[in-house]
C-alpha positions as CSV (number, residue, x, y, z in Angstrom):
1,M,-25.5,-12.0,1.4
2,L,-27.8,-10.2,3.8
3,V,-28.8,-13.4,5.6
4,Q,-25.2,-14.3,6.0
5,T,-24.3,-10.9,7.3
6,M,-27.1,-11.0,9.9
7,A,-26.0,-14.4,11.0
8,L,-22.5,-13.1,11.5
9,C,-23.9,-10.1,13.5
10,E,-25.9,-12.6,15.7
11,R,-22.8,-14.7,16.3
12,I,-20.6,-11.7,17.1
13,I,-22.8,-9.7,19.5
14,K,-25.8,-11.7,20.6
15,P,-24.2,-13.3,23.7
16,T,-23.1,-9.9,25.0
17,L,-26.5,-8.3,24.3
18,N,-28.4,-11.1,26.0
19,M,-26.3,-10.7,29.1
20,K,-26.8,-6.9,29.2
21,L,-30.6,-7.3,28.6
22,N,-31.0,-9.7,31.5
23,I,-29.4,-7.1,33.8
24,W,-31.6,-4.3,32.4
25,K,-34.8,-6.4,32.8
26,N,-34.1,-6.9,36.4
27,N,-33.5,-3.2,37.0
28,S,-35.9,-1.3,34.7
29,S,-39.5,-1.3,33.6
30,T,-38.8,-0.2,30.1
31,F,-38.1,-3.5,28.5
32,E,-39.8,-2.5,25.2
33,V,-37.2,0.3,24.9
34,L,-34.4,-2.2,25.4
35,K,-35.8,-4.4,22.7
36,F,-35.6,-1.4,20.3
37,M,-32.1,-0.7,21.5
38,K,-31.1,-4.4,20.7
39,L,-32.6,-4.0,17.2
40,L,-30.7,-0.7,16.7
41,T,-27.4,-2.4,17.8
42,Y,-28.0,-5.2,15.3
43,L,-28.5,-2.6,12.5
44,Q,-25.3,-0.8,13.6
45,V,-23.2,-3.9,13.4
46,L,-24.8,-4.8,10.1
47,T,-23.7,-1.4,8.8
48,L,-20.2,-1.9,10.1
49,V,-19.8,-5.4,8.5
50,L,-21.2,-4.2,5.1
51,G,-19.1,-1.1,5.3
52,T,-16.0,-3.3,6.0
53,A,-16.8,-5.6,3.1
54,F,-16.8,-2.7,0.6
55,Q,-14.4,-0.4,2.4
56,Q,-11.6,-0.9,0.0
57,Q,-13.8,0.1,-3.0
58,D,-15.2,3.3,-1.4
59,V,-12.4,5.0,0.5
60,T,-12.0,8.8,0.3
61,L,-9.1,10.8,1.6
62,P,-10.7,14.0,2.9
63,N,-7.6,15.3,4.7
64,I,-5.2,14.7,1.9
65,S,-4.8,17.0,-1.2
66,G,-3.2,15.8,-4.3
67,P,-0.2,17.3,-6.1
68,E,-2.3,19.1,-8.6
69,Q,-2.8,22.3,-6.5
70,V,1.0,22.5,-5.8
71,F,1.7,22.2,-9.6
72,R,-0.8,25.0,-10.3
73,E,0.9,27.2,-7.8
74,L,4.3,26.4,-9.4
75,E,2.9,27.1,-12.9
76,N,1.5,30.5,-11.8
77,A,4.8,31.5,-10.3
78,L,6.8,30.3,-13.3
79,S,4.5,32.2,-15.7
80,T,6.2,35.5,-14.6
81,T,9.7,34.1,-14.1
82,P,12.4,33.7,-16.8
83,S,13.0,30.0,-17.4
84,N,16.8,30.3,-17.1
85,S,17.1,32.3,-13.9
86,L,18.1,31.9,-10.3
87,K,14.4,32.5,-9.3
88,A,13.4,29.6,-11.5
89,F,16.0,27.4,-9.8
90,A,14.6,28.4,-6.4
91,L,11.0,27.6,-7.4
92,Y,11.9,24.2,-8.8
93,S,14.1,23.3,-5.8
94,E,11.6,24.5,-3.1
95,T,8.6,22.7,-4.8
96,A,10.6,19.5,-5.3
97,Q,11.5,19.5,-1.6
98,R,7.9,20.1,-0.7
99,F,6.8,17.1,-2.9
100,A,9.5,15.0,-1.3
101,R,8.2,15.8,2.2
102,R,4.6,15.1,1.1
103,G,5.7,11.7,-0.3
104,N,4.9,12.6,-3.9
105,Y,8.2,11.1,-5.1
106,E,7.6,10.8,-8.8
107,E,6.6,14.5,-9.0
108,A,9.6,15.5,-6.8
109,D,12.1,13.6,-8.9
110,S,11.0,15.4,-12.1
111,L,11.4,18.8,-10.4
112,F,14.8,17.9,-8.9
113,T,15.9,17.1,-12.4
114,M,14.7,20.5,-13.6
115,A,16.5,22.2,-10.7
116,D,19.7,20.3,-11.5
117,A,20.0,22.0,-14.9
118,L,20.0,25.4,-13.2
119,T,22.4,24.7,-10.2
120,Q,25.2,26.6,-11.9
121,L,23.2,29.8,-11.3
122,E,23.2,29.3,-7.5
123,T,26.4,30.7,-6.0
124,D,25.4,29.6,-2.4
125,S,26.5,26.0,-2.3
126,S,24.7,25.4,1.0
127,K,21.3,25.8,-0.8
128,V,22.4,23.2,-3.4
129,F,23.4,20.8,-0.6
130,E,20.1,21.5,1.2
131,M,18.2,20.5,-2.0
132,N,20.4,17.4,-2.4
133,L,19.9,16.3,1.2
134,S,16.1,16.5,0.7
135,R,16.5,14.3,-2.4
136,A,18.8,11.9,-0.4
137,N,16.0,11.5,2.2
138,M,13.6,10.7,-0.6
139,N,16.0,8.2,-2.1
140,K,16.4,6.6,1.3
141,E,12.6,6.1,1.6
142,Q,12.5,4.6,-1.9
143,G,15.4,2.1,-1.2
144,K,18.0,3.9,-3.3
145,Y,20.5,3.6,-0.5
146,T,23.8,4.0,-2.5
147,M,22.7,7.3,-3.9
148,A,21.4,8.5,-0.5
149,L,24.6,7.6,1.4
150,Q,26.9,9.2,-1.1
151,T,25.0,12.5,-0.7
152,Y,25.0,12.3,3.1
153,M,28.8,11.8,3.2
154,E,29.5,14.5,0.7
155,A,27.3,16.9,2.7
156,L,29.0,16.0,5.9
157,D,32.4,16.7,4.3
158,F,31.2,20.0,2.9
159,Y,29.8,21.3,6.2
160,Q,32.9,20.2,8.1
161,K,35.0,22.2,5.7
162,S,32.7,25.2,6.0
163,N,32.5,24.8,9.8
164,D,28.7,24.8,9.9
165,V,28.0,23.0,13.2
166,N,24.2,23.2,12.9
167,A,24.2,21.6,9.4
168,Q,26.7,18.9,10.6
169,A,24.2,18.0,13.4
170,W,21.4,17.7,10.8
171,V,23.5,15.3,8.7
172,Y,24.3,13.2,11.8
173,S,20.5,12.8,12.4
174,Y,20.1,11.8,8.7
175,L,22.9,9.2,9.0
176,I,21.4,7.7,12.1
177,E,18.0,7.4,10.4
178,F,19.7,6.0,7.3
179,Y,21.4,3.1,9.1
180,R,18.2,2.6,11.1
181,A,16.3,2.2,7.8
182,T,18.9,-0.3,6.5
183,L,18.8,-2.2,9.8
184,N,22.5,-1.7,10.4
185,E,22.4,-1.5,14.2
186,E,26.1,-1.2,14.7
187,L,26.7,1.8,12.4
188,C,23.5,3.4,13.7
189,L,24.8,3.3,17.2
190,K,28.2,4.6,16.0
191,F,26.7,7.8,14.5
192,I,24.6,8.3,17.6
193,E,27.7,8.4,19.7
194,E,29.5,10.6,17.2
195,G,26.6,13.0,17.0
196,E,26.3,13.3,20.8
197,E,30.1,13.9,21.1
198,F,29.8,16.6,18.4
199,I,26.9,18.3,20.1
200,A,28.7,18.2,23.5
201,A,31.8,19.8,21.9
202,N,30.0,22.5,19.9
203,T,27.3,25.1,20.3
204,V,24.5,23.6,18.3
205,G,21.0,25.1,17.9
206,I,18.0,23.6,19.6
207,K,16.3,22.1,16.4
208,P,19.4,20.1,15.2
209,R,19.9,18.8,18.7
210,A,16.2,17.9,18.9
211,Y,16.5,15.9,15.6
212,V,19.6,14.0,16.8
213,L,17.8,13.1,20.1
214,Q,14.7,12.0,18.2
215,A,16.8,9.8,15.9
216,K,18.5,8.3,19.0
217,S,15.1,7.6,20.6
218,S,13.8,5.9,17.4
219,Y,16.9,3.7,17.4
220,F,16.1,2.4,21.0
221,L,12.5,2.0,20.0
222,Q,13.2,0.0,16.8
223,F,16.0,-2.2,18.3
224,Q,14.4,-2.6,21.7
225,E,14.6,-6.4,21.4
226,S,18.4,-6.4,21.0
227,V,19.1,-3.5,23.3
228,Q,18.5,-5.5,26.5
229,N,20.2,-3.1,28.9
230,L,17.4,-0.5,28.6
231,T,14.2,-0.9,30.5
232,F,10.7,0.3,29.3
233,E,10.9,3.2,31.7
234,E,14.3,4.3,30.3
235,R,13.0,4.1,26.7
236,R,9.9,6.1,27.6
237,A,12.1,8.7,29.4
238,N,14.2,9.0,26.2
239,L,11.1,9.6,24.0
240,E,9.6,12.0,26.5
241,Q,12.8,14.0,26.7
242,A,12.9,14.1,22.8
243,L,9.3,15.3,22.8
244,S,10.0,18.0,25.4
245,I,12.9,19.4,23.4
246,A,10.8,19.2,20.2
247,Q,8.1,21.2,21.8
248,A,10.7,23.7,23.0
249,S,11.9,24.0,19.4
250,Q,8.3,24.5,18.2
251,D,8.9,22.1,15.4
252,S,5.4,20.6,14.7
253,Y,6.7,17.7,12.5
254,L,9.2,16.7,15.1
255,I,6.5,16.8,17.8
256,G,4.4,14.4,15.7
257,L,7.3,12.0,15.2
258,N,7.9,11.7,19.0
259,Q,4.2,11.4,19.8
260,N,3.9,8.6,17.3
261,G,6.9,6.9,18.9
262,L,5.5,7.2,22.4
263,G,2.1,5.8,21.3
264,F,4.0,2.9,19.6
265,L,6.0,2.2,22.7
266,L,3.1,2.3,25.1
267,M,0.8,0.1,23.0
268,H,3.5,-2.6,22.9
269,N,4.6,-2.3,26.6
270,N,1.8,-0.8,28.5
271,P,-1.5,-1.0,26.5
272,S,-3.6,-0.3,29.6
273,E,-2.8,3.4,29.2
274,S,-5.4,3.6,26.4
275,D,-6.4,7.3,26.9
276,E,-2.7,8.4,26.6
277,I,-2.0,6.2,23.6
278,E,-5.1,7.5,21.7
279,A,-4.1,11.1,22.6
280,Y,-0.6,10.6,21.3
281,F,-1.7,9.1,18.0
282,E,-4.5,11.6,17.4
283,S,-2.1,14.5,18.0
284,A,0.6,12.9,15.8
285,K,-2.0,12.6,13.0
286,A,-2.8,16.3,13.3
287,H,0.8,17.4,13.2
288,M,1.6,15.2,10.2
289,L,-1.4,16.6,8.2
290,A,-0.5,20.2,9.2
291,N,3.0,19.7,7.9
292,E,1.9,17.8,4.7
293,R,4.0,14.8,5.9
294,F,1.5,12.3,4.3
295,R,4.0,9.4,4.3
296,N,4.5,9.8,8.1
297,Y,0.7,10.3,8.5
298,T,0.2,6.9,6.9
299,S,2.6,5.3,9.5
300,V,0.6,6.9,12.3
301,L,-2.6,5.5,10.9
302,Q,-1.0,2.0,10.7
303,N,0.2,2.2,14.3
304,F,-3.2,3.5,15.5
305,A,-5.1,0.8,13.6
306,M,-2.8,-1.9,15.0
307,Y,-3.4,-0.6,18.5
308,Y,-7.2,-0.8,18.1
309,T,-7.0,-4.2,16.5
310,R,-4.9,-5.8,19.3
311,S,-6.8,-4.0,22.1
312,G,-10.1,-5.6,21.2
313,S,-11.6,-2.8,19.1
314,P,-11.0,-3.9,15.5
315,E,-14.0,-2.0,14.2
316,K,-12.3,1.3,15.0
317,A,-9.3,0.2,12.9
318,V,-11.1,-0.5,9.6
319,D,-11.3,3.1,8.3
320,M,-7.7,3.9,9.3
321,T,-6.4,0.7,7.7
322,F,-8.0,1.3,4.4
323,E,-7.2,5.0,4.4
324,A,-3.5,4.1,4.8
325,I,-3.7,1.4,2.0
326,E,-5.4,3.8,-0.4
327,L,-3.0,6.6,0.3
328,S,0.0,4.3,-0.1
329,K,-1.4,2.9,-3.4
330,K,-2.1,6.4,-4.7
331,N,1.5,7.6,-4.1
332,H,3.2,4.2,-4.9
333,W,4.6,3.7,-1.4
334,N,5.0,0.0,-2.1
335,S,7.7,-0.6,0.5
336,H,5.1,-1.0,3.3
337,L,2.0,-2.0,1.4
338,G,2.6,-5.6,2.5
339,D,2.5,-4.6,6.2
340,L,-0.7,-2.7,5.6
341,Y,-2.4,-5.6,3.9
342,R,-1.2,-7.9,6.7
343,L,-2.8,-5.5,9.1
344,A,-6.1,-5.5,7.0
345,G,-6.0,-9.3,7.3
346,E,-5.6,-9.1,11.1
347,V,-8.4,-6.6,11.4
348,H,-10.8,-8.8,9.4
349,Y,-9.7,-11.9,11.4
350,E,-10.6,-10.1,14.6
351,L,-14.0,-9.2,13.1
352,G,-14.6,-12.8,12.3
353,L,-14.3,-12.3,8.5
354,F,-11.9,-15.1,7.9
355,K,-12.2,-15.4,4.1
356,E,-11.5,-11.7,3.7
357,S,-8.6,-12.0,6.2
358,A,-7.1,-14.8,4.1
359,E,-7.5,-12.7,0.9
360,Y,-5.7,-9.7,2.4
361,L,-2.9,-11.9,3.7
362,N,-2.4,-13.1,0.1
363,E,-2.4,-9.5,-1.0
364,A,0.3,-8.9,1.6
365,L,2.4,-11.7,0.2
366,G,2.1,-10.3,-3.4
367,A,2.8,-6.7,-2.3
368,T,5.8,-7.8,-0.3
369,K,7.2,-9.7,-3.2
370,A,6.6,-6.8,-5.6
371,S,8.3,-4.4,-3.2
372,M,11.3,-6.7,-2.9
373,D,11.5,-7.1,-6.6
374,K,11.5,-3.4,-7.1
375,M,14.1,-3.0,-4.3
376,H,16.4,-5.6,-6.0
377,S,15.9,-3.8,-9.3
378,I,17.0,-0.6,-7.7
379,E,20.1,-2.2,-6.2
380,L,21.0,-3.8,-9.5
381,G,20.5,-0.5,-11.3
382,E,22.8,1.2,-8.8
383,L,25.5,-1.5,-9.3
384,T,25.1,-1.2,-13.0
385,T,25.4,2.6,-12.9
386,T,28.6,2.4,-10.8
387,F,30.1,-0.2,-13.2
388,E,29.2,2.0,-16.3
389,K,30.7,5.0,-14.6
390,V,34.0,3.2,-14.0
391,V,34.1,1.9,-17.6
392,T,33.4,5.4,-19.0
393,E,36.1,7.0,-16.9
394,R,38.5,4.3,-18.0
395,K,37.6,4.9,-21.7
396,L,38.1,8.6,-21.2
397,A,41.6,8.1,-19.8
398,E,42.5,5.8,-22.6
399,Q,41.3,8.3,-25.2
400,Q,43.3,11.0,-23.6
401,I,46.5,8.8,-23.7
402,E,45.8,8.0,-27.4
403,T,45.3,11.7,-28.2
404,G,48.6,12.6,-26.7
405,I,50.4,9.8,-28.5
406,A,48.8,11.0,-31.8
407,K,49.8,14.6,-31.3
408,Q,53.4,13.6,-30.5
409,Q,53.4,11.3,-33.5
410,A,52.2,14.2,-35.7
411,I,55.0,16.4,-34.5
412,D,57.6,13.7,-35.2
413,N,56.2,13.1,-38.7
414,K,56.3,16.8,-39.5
415,K,60.0,17.0,-38.5
416,A,60.8,13.9,-40.5
417,L,59.1,15.3,-43.6
418,I,61.0,18.6,-43.4
419,T,64.3,16.7,-43.1
420,T,63.4,14.5,-46.0
421,V,62.4,17.4,-48.3
422,I,65.8,19.1,-47.6
423,I,67.7,16.0,-48.4
424,S,65.5,15.2,-51.4
425,M,66.5,18.4,-53.3
426,V,69.5,16.6,-54.6
427,F,67.9,13.3,-55.2
428,L,64.4,14.5,-56.0
429,V,63.1,11.5,-57.9
430,I,64.6,9.0,-55.6
431,A,63.4,11.0,-52.5
432,I,59.8,11.2,-53.8
433,I,59.7,7.4,-54.5
434,S,61.3,6.7,-51.1
435,V,58.8,9.0,-49.3
436,I,55.8,7.4,-51.1
437,L,57.0,3.9,-50.3
438,Y,57.8,4.8,-46.7
439,L,54.5,6.5,-46.0
440,R,52.5,3.6,-47.6
441,L,54.5,1.0,-45.6
442,K,54.2,3.0,-42.4
443,G,50.5,3.4,-42.9
444,A,49.9,-0.3,-43.5
445,N,52.0,-1.3,-40.5
446,G,50.3,1.3,-38.3
447,N,46.9,0.1,-39.3
448,L,47.8,-3.5,-38.7
449,L,49.2,-2.7,-35.2
450,S,46.3,-0.4,-34.4
451,Q,43.8,-3.2,-35.4
452,Q,45.7,-5.7,-33.3
453,E,45.7,-3.4,-30.3
454,I,42.0,-2.6,-30.7
455,T,41.2,-6.3,-30.9
456,K,43.2,-7.0,-27.8
457,R,41.6,-4.3,-25.8
458,T,38.1,-5.2,-27.0
459,N,38.7,-8.9,-26.0
460,A,39.9,-7.8,-22.6
461,K,36.9,-5.5,-22.1
462,L,34.5,-8.2,-23.2
463,S,36.0,-10.6,-20.6
464,D,35.7,-7.9,-17.9
465,V,32.1,-7.3,-18.8
466,V,31.2,-11.0,-18.7
467,E,32.9,-11.4,-15.4
468,Q,31.1,-8.3,-14.0
469,K,27.8,-9.6,-15.3
470,N,28.3,-12.9,-13.6
471,T,29.4,-11.2,-10.4
472,L,26.3,-8.9,-10.5
473,Y,24.0,-11.8,-11.1
474,K,25.4,-13.8,-8.2
475,E,25.3,-10.7,-6.0
476,L,21.6,-10.2,-7.0
477,N,20.7,-13.8,-6.0
478,H,22.7,-13.4,-2.8
479,R,20.8,-10.3,-1.9
480,V,17.4,-11.8,-2.8
481,K,18.2,-14.8,-0.6
482,N,19.3,-12.6,2.3
483,N,16.3,-10.4,2.1
484,L,13.9,-13.3,1.9
485,S,15.7,-14.8,4.9
486,V,15.3,-11.5,6.8
487,L,11.6,-11.5,5.9
488,S,11.3,-15.1,7.0
489,G,12.9,-14.1,10.3
490,L,10.6,-11.2,10.8
491,I,7.6,-13.4,10.2
492,Y,9.0,-16.0,12.7
493,L,9.2,-13.3,15.3
494,Q,5.6,-12.4,14.7
495,E,4.6,-16.0,14.7
496,D,6.5,-16.6,18.0
497,A,4.7,-13.6,19.6
498,E,1.2,-14.7,18.3
499,L,-1.1,-16.3,20.9
500,I,-3.8,-17.4,18.5
501,E,-3.0,-20.8,17.1
502,S,-4.8,-20.4,13.8
503,Q,-2.9,-17.1,13.2
504,R,0.4,-18.8,14.2
505,S,-0.4,-21.5,11.6
506,L,-0.9,-18.8,8.9
507,Y,2.4,-17.2,9.8
508,Q,4.2,-20.6,9.7
509,S,2.7,-21.5,6.3
510,L,3.8,-18.1,5.0
511,R,7.3,-18.5,6.4
512,H,7.7,-21.9,4.8
513,R,6.7,-20.5,1.4
514,I,9.2,-17.7,1.7
515,Q,12.0,-20.1,2.8
516,S,11.3,-22.3,-0.3
517,M,11.9,-19.3,-2.5
518,A,15.0,-18.3,-0.6
519,L,16.5,-21.7,-1.2
520,V,16.1,-21.3,-4.9
521,H,18.2,-18.1,-4.9
522,E,20.7,-19.8,-2.5
523,N,21.2,-22.5,-5.2
524,L,21.7,-19.9,-7.9
525,Y,24.2,-18.1,-5.7
526,E,26.3,-21.0,-4.6
527,F,26.7,-22.7,-7.9
528,D,27.9,-21.5,-11.4
529,Q,24.6,-22.5,-12.9
530,T,23.0,-19.4,-14.3
531,T,20.2,-21.2,-16.1
532,N,19.4,-24.4,-14.2
533,I,18.8,-25.5,-10.6
534,N,20.3,-28.5,-8.8
535,F,16.9,-29.8,-7.9
536,Q,18.0,-32.9,-6.0
537,R,20.2,-30.8,-3.7
538,Y,17.5,-28.2,-3.4
539,L,14.8,-30.7,-2.3
540,G,17.2,-32.0,0.4
541,H,17.6,-28.5,1.9
542,L,13.9,-27.7,1.6
543,I,12.7,-30.9,3.4
544,D,15.3,-30.4,6.1
545,S,14.1,-26.9,6.6
546,I,10.4,-28.0,6.8
547,S,11.0,-31.0,9.0
548,S,12.8,-29.0,11.6
549,S,9.6,-27.2,12.3
550,F,7.9,-30.4,13.4
551,S,8.7,-32.4,16.6
552,Y,8.3,-35.9,15.0
553,D,10.5,-35.4,12.0
554,N,12.9,-38.2,13.2
555,N,10.2,-40.7,12.5
556,V,9.8,-39.8,8.9
557,N,11.9,-41.5,6.3
558,I,12.4,-39.4,3.1
559,N,13.6,-40.8,-0.2
560,I,14.4,-38.4,-3.0
561,S,15.4,-39.5,-6.5
562,C,15.4,-36.5,-8.8
563,D,18.9,-36.4,-10.2
564,N,17.7,-36.4,-13.8
565,L,15.3,-33.5,-13.3
566,V,16.5,-30.3,-14.8
567,I,14.7,-27.1,-13.7
568,D,15.5,-23.7,-15.2
569,I,15.3,-20.3,-13.5
570,D,11.7,-19.5,-14.7
571,E,10.4,-22.8,-13.3
572,A,12.3,-22.8,-10.0
573,V,10.0,-20.7,-7.8
574,P,6.7,-22.3,-9.0
575,M,8.2,-25.8,-8.5
576,A,9.5,-24.8,-5.1
577,M,6.1,-23.5,-4.0
578,I,4.4,-26.7,-5.1
579,I,6.8,-29.0,-3.3
580,N,6.7,-26.8,-0.2
581,E,2.9,-27.1,0.0
582,L,2.8,-30.9,-0.6
583,I,5.6,-31.6,2.0
584,T,4.1,-29.2,4.5
585,N,0.7,-30.9,4.2
586,S,2.3,-34.3,4.7
587,F,4.0,-33.2,7.9
588,K,0.9,-31.5,9.1
589,Y,-1.7,-34.0,8.4
590,A,-0.2,-37.4,7.3
591,F,2.0,-38.3,10.3
592,R,1.3,-38.5,14.0
593,A,3.7,-38.7,16.9
594,G,5.0,-42.2,17.4
595,T,4.3,-43.4,13.9
596,A,6.8,-44.1,11.1
597,G,6.1,-41.8,8.2
598,K,7.5,-42.1,4.7
599,I,7.8,-39.6,1.9
600,M,8.9,-40.5,-1.6
601,L,9.9,-38.1,-4.4
602,W,11.1,-39.3,-7.8
603,S,11.2,-38.0,-11.4
604,E,10.9,-39.3,-14.9
605,V,12.1,-37.7,-18.1
606,K,10.6,-39.2,-21.2
607,D,10.3,-37.9,-24.8
608,N,9.5,-34.2,-24.4
609,K,7.9,-34.4,-20.9
610,R,9.1,-34.3,-17.3
611,T,7.1,-36.0,-14.6
612,L,7.5,-35.5,-10.8
613,H,5.9,-38.0,-8.4
614,Y,5.1,-37.3,-4.8
615,K,3.8,-39.9,-2.3
616,D,3.4,-40.4,1.4
617,N,2.0,-43.2,3.6
618,G,-0.5,-41.2,5.5
619,P,-4.3,-41.6,5.6
620,G,-4.7,-39.8,2.3
621,M,-6.6,-36.7,1.6
622,P,-10.1,-36.9,3.2
623,K,-13.1,-36.4,0.9
624,E,-14.5,-33.7,3.1
625,K,-11.3,-31.6,2.9
626,D,-11.9,-28.3,1.1
627,P,-10.2,-28.6,-2.4
628,Q,-10.2,-24.9,-2.6
629,S,-8.0,-24.3,0.5
630,L,-5.3,-21.7,0.2
631,G,-2.6,-24.4,-0.1
632,M,-4.2,-26.3,-2.9
633,L,-5.2,-23.1,-4.7
634,L,-1.6,-22.1,-4.6
635,V,-0.5,-25.5,-6.0
636,E,-3.0,-25.1,-8.9
637,L,-1.9,-21.6,-9.6
638,M,1.8,-22.6,-9.7
639,T,0.9,-25.6,-11.9
640,K,-0.8,-23.3,-14.4
641,Q,2.2,-21.0,-14.3
642,L,4.4,-24.0,-15.3
643,K,1.8,-24.8,-18.0
644,G,1.7,-28.3,-16.6
645,Q,-0.9,-30.8,-15.3
646,L,-1.4,-32.1,-11.7
647,F,-3.1,-35.4,-11.1
648,Y,-4.2,-36.9,-7.7
649,H,-4.2,-40.7,-7.4
650,G,-4.2,-41.1,-3.6
651,D,-6.3,-43.4,-1.5
652,N,-6.4,-44.6,2.1
653,D,-2.8,-45.7,1.9
654,G,-1.6,-42.1,1.4
655,V,-1.6,-39.2,-1.0
656,Y,-0.1,-39.6,-4.5
657,F,0.4,-36.5,-6.7
658,K,1.8,-36.6,-10.2
659,L,3.0,-33.3,-11.8
660,E,3.6,-33.3,-15.6
661,I,5.4,-30.4,-17.4
662,G,7.1,-30.0,-20.7
663,N,10.8,-30.3,-21.2
664,K,12.2,-26.9,-22.0
665,A,15.7,-28.2,-22.4
666,L,14.7,-30.8,-25.0
667,A,12.4,-28.4,-26.8
668,K,15.2,-25.8,-27.1
669,A,17.7,-28.5,-28.4
670,S,15.2,-29.5,-31.1
671,Q,14.9,-25.9,-32.2
672,D,18.6,-25.5,-32.4
């Protein structure tokens, strides 16, 4: 390992050192000192590389305190406070909001729940709404958008009725940030315009105005590609104006936000202003730490590390990158772990550590998938909660109607009984027999009608539940497909902006893999097949998508015959990833411009086994090709996930893979 590291050091810095030493030799008589300096530089680079290799295992967060101290402070305060008191509510609420600002979301959520149980003690509704808005901001950061938006709109309505103009301006800034987070550019711009009109028509304090202006500047910064009518100078002027009013309001957190935005803008549009960029990021870091805004601090670290990496100083980005990763992992900020791992991959690539770079890019893919799965789980949970709320309200209304009917029926029965008793005084025996027969017959008929009605309502509810379940399932697949498409588009933008060909190839491979998964969910959404995939149709879409990325696709003849292949939901994504890798390799390596390529895909189903054959007419897989490349490793992993076997029978006439997996459908039928 040491020899390899020294060789890497030699390859990275030796040309530069030799050039500098030649200059020094011609202008100095202290050549022995320079030799010592060269050795010292080698040792410094060795330390850097070794430190980089083990950075992720030995990262400390000296500037960040955990939630333990805050809990101890709360415990001390509660020890002298009655548990069911207004002071207890204030302590829970204030500490929960502090945790939410820090990014300790799990701790904040538990304390918000404790405060909810005591809200009836707080007579000032504005304090309750202040707490709920803090929770809404936390829910927005976690992807619980439905809950957050409902709170924002309720708060806006409350402050409008109470004529609190400052609070209304705060809510406008929250709504702008909300729609910016959900990438809804149209509604984001709508609330910017409404907020500016509101501020122009009312006397609003400097801090709320500063937050609305900051949110507006962030909008122009995030959507700068689509907002074509603004120049770089105009965007910079907006951010500098926002920073100026933030400084006038003496809001340290807001100052840090605007400085981070200015650093981000300059590094993408005018990176030559390095001193100013570094000053903005350093100051933003300090402001975020001073205000315990650790989630925002992580974003500043990410931008700072990205700047160093892309400006030719990746060694300065190492500590920042892994500090951001460790801080995000510690606090479960999974939504941007994928971006941080991609940044780690880019840093290692610039350092010449290509293996580590590939490993971190794989980590990025896994983190992004996990984040999206969690996001979809949250969305499905919110849909389910809304559905259950509607069902509960409907049941309550039905119970109230049934209770009213029962009361009226009891009154009618009592009147009938009194009348019957009066009449029965003459015909006592006959009346008693008549009453007994009447009550028995009425009870039997009532029970029969009641059972019939209950059965009818139950069947109707079951039908509604099944329909809702199918709708939710299709909506989930639709959202998964859309989000994967958005992710693919983002990666394409990064790929299109990348100048390094090897890096572009990495982005292209990653985008193809994501597109293959998106097509699976598109099939589930477009067809009423909740358990199986139309694999023949899926392959046609997948191959069209991949071939469009290559200029010579018109010379490739593709023959697919997989109509008898049945793939269920659990197998869809692994199969998609395998086919994607094989087809992509054929288009990359098997065919050349001006040649007639051919790809054949066919399937066999025999006994309790399904076999998928893949073949092309290229030169075959060369013997010197690394069998442990990322693509083939991914194919092997997906094959193991399918519990199948992959065989290679290719030669100089082309590659030939045979994938064998068990037949779940036949196995299930035999069990039934």
